[in-house]
Steps between C-alpha positions, in 0.01 A plus 500: 500500500311591184577548133344666198511271199399537136328224304250509217549875456372574852669563834419319826606559860570159654614355832579144606190271498289747294268362233477710184317456171704591192460462125559147376849356542622189317513267801292220647341488846764413759793636298741755643563822306768764554423862420811707425316826422536642853465878505523570875577318825409628845619344824405716798703821474726364227372551145655406168368663184599376159595706198276353355559152654670393823808305387503137614163515679261207450146435622408131513139389475300178478225467239179422690268470199425611146158667485289744302370840603143626503326557169520854364219592261585731208191666350513749215197693379431789265164652566242521224719293265397147613869427574561273799797271570543289812812307592650355817849438636644292784867559581726200575661546843759332720477498881841521670604457862820687586747270676819707524650842429877508448697822472842500334 
């Protein structure tokens, strides 16, 4: 059984016991979170597509850790104008382990 969920403006295909990294959620390590934005559920030959969400479907996950992504360097330059700007960014992330997928 698998599901397609939406969190943080992105979509993820998940199955039971998968570990995924999503944008930061307000939860501590060890907490359980329920994701109600389920777009699609597949179970062998039986599929359930939402319009846009599958009614009553819930994906449960355990927060493994709160972490930060790799540094992304932003560098702007205009040639011959002595214009250079350098900045960096590290995204806050949450690692989830999927524990259960429940269809309605």
